[in-house]
C-alpha positions in Angstrom: 13.2 10.3 11.2 10.8 8.0 9.4 7.9 9.4 7.4 4.5 8.7 9.0 2.1 7.4 6.3 -1.0 9.6 5.8 -3.3 6.9 7.0 -1.8 6.9 10.5 -1.8 10.7 10.9 -4.8 12.7 11.9 -6.1 14.5 8.8 -9.2 15.6 7.0 -10.5 12.6 5.1 -12.7 14.8 2.9 -9.5 15.4 0.8 -9.0 11.6 0.4 -12.6 11.1 -0.5 -12.6 14.0 -3.0 -9.4 12.7 -4.7 -10.7 9.1 -4.9 -14.0 10.2 -6.4 -12.2 12.4 -8.9 -9.8 9.6 -9.9 -12.7 7.2 -10.2 -14.6 9.7 -12.5 -11.5 10.0 -14.8 -10.8 6.2 -14.9 -14.4 5.3 -15.6 -14.6 7.9 -18.4 -11.3 6.6 -19.9 -12.6 3.0 -19.8 -16.2 3.9 -20.9 -17.6 2.6 -17.7 -20.6 4.0 -15.7 -19.9 5.1 -12.2 -23.5 5.0 -11.1 -24.8 7.0 -8.1 -24.7 3.8 -5.9 -21.2 2.8 -7.0 -20.0 6.3 -6.3 -21.7 6.4 -2.9 -20.2 3.0 -2.0 -16.7 4.2 -3.0 -17.3 7.4 -1.0 -18.2 5.4 2.1 -15.1 3.1 1.7 -12.9 6.2 1.6 -14.5 7.8 4.7 -11.6 6.6 6.8 -8.5 4.4 6.3 -10.2 1.5 8.1 -11.5 -1.3 5.9 -15.3 -1.4 5.7 -17.5 -4.5 5.4 -20.3 -4.8 3.0 -22.9 -5.0 5.8 -21.4 -1.8 7.3 -21.9 -0.1 4.0 -25.4 -1.4 3.8 -26.1 -0.1 7.3 -24.9 3.4 6.4 -26.9 3.5 3.2 -30.0 2.6 5.2 -29.4 4.9 8.1 -27.8 8.0 6.5 -29.1 7.8 3.0 -32.5 6.2 3.6 -31.8 3.7 0.8 -33.3 0.3 1.0 -30.4 -1.4 -0.8 -30.2 -5.2 -0.6 -27.0 -7.0 0.1 -26.6 -8.2 -3.5 -26.8 -4.6 -4.7 -23.9 -3.5 -2.4 -21.9 -6.6 -3.4 -22.4 -5.8 -7.1 -21.2 -2.2 -6.5 -18.2 -3.5 -4.6 -17.5 -6.1 -7.4 -17.5 -3.3 -9.9 -15.1 -1.2 -7.8 -12.8 -4.2 -7.3 -12.8 -5.2 -10.9 -11.8 -1.7 -11.9 -9.0 -1.3 -9.3 -10.8 1.3 -7.2 -10.9 -0.7 -4.0 -9.1 -3.7 -2.5 -10.5 -6.5 -0.5 -8.8 -7.3 2.8 -9.6 -11.0 3.2 -8.7 -11.3 6.8 -11.2 -8.7 7.8 -13.8 -9.5 5.0 -13.7 -5.8 4.3 -12.8 -3.3 1.6 -10.5 -0.3 1.4 -10.0 2.3 -1.2 -7.1 1.8 -3.6 -4.4 4.5 -3.3 -3.1 4.0 -6.8 -6.0 3.1 -9.1 -4.4 4.6 -12.2 -2.3 1.5 -12.7 -2.7 -2.2 -12.0 -0.7 -3.5 -9.0 -0.8 -6.1 -6.3 -2.0 -5.0 -2.9 0.2 -5.0 0.2 -1.3 -3.8 3.5 -0.2 -3.0 7.0 -3.2 -3.6 9.2 -3.3 -2.4 12.8 -4.7 -5.1 15.0 -6.0 -2.6 17.5 -7.7 0.2 15.5 -7.9 -1.7 12.1 -6.4 1.1 10.1 -4.9 -0.2 6.9 -2.0 1.4 5.0 -1.5 0.4 1.4 2.0 -0.2 0.2 3.1 -0.5 -3.3 6.5 -2.3 -3.3 7.3 -4.0 -6.6 10.1 -5.9 -5.0 7.7 -7.7 -2.7 5.5 -8.6 -5.7 8.5 -9.7 -7.7 9.8 -11.8 -4.9 6.5 -13.6 -4.5 6.3 -14.2 -8.3 9.8 -15.5 -8.5 9.4 -17.8 -5.5 6.2 -19.2 -6.9 7.8 -19.8 -10.3 10.6 -21.6 -8.6 8.0 -24.3 -7.5 6.1 -24.3 -10.7 3.2 -22.1 -9.5 1.7 -19.3 -11.6 0.6 -16.3 -9.6 -2.8 -14.9 -10.8 -3.2 -12.4 -8.0 -1.8 -11.5 -4.6 -2.7 -9.5 -1.6 -0.2 -9.4 1.3 -1.7 -8.5 4.7 0.7 -7.7 7.5 -0.8 -7.3 11.0 0.8 -5.3 13.7 0.4 -1.9 15.5 0.2 1.5 13.9 2.2 4.3 15.4 -0.8 5.8 17.1 -1.8 2.5 18.8 1.8 1.7 19.6 2.2 5.0 21.4 -1.1 4.7 23.4 
């Protein structure tokens, strides 16, 4: 019987949020970086579910729930910080962001994205990254970064 990834199982996201924030605190302390209140809040919002969240969605929550009058550039700067430090990934096809499940080490992102509910599950398969790099080198291309996005149906939507 295959193991169902956590992202596609009903669970309490508060544990995911707490773990992500704790890991961010540790990583920022190790690197001598400041996890400002806004950066921390943006990371918390990204981790509220396993569905990628757009910058304007984050901005709306900051305005509605927090009463912050943050401007789009402020949110984008916070997201850039989180991206640059491996705490979130950008899902290009959705123009949205999702928390990184493995921020403690650099890696390439591979995501299974449900076309119905938009849940995203991060994979970390070195063999996929290696195959891309090897194939690219075979045609004289140097890979500087990679994000693989695979669209399909999660188990919950497939069963519905």
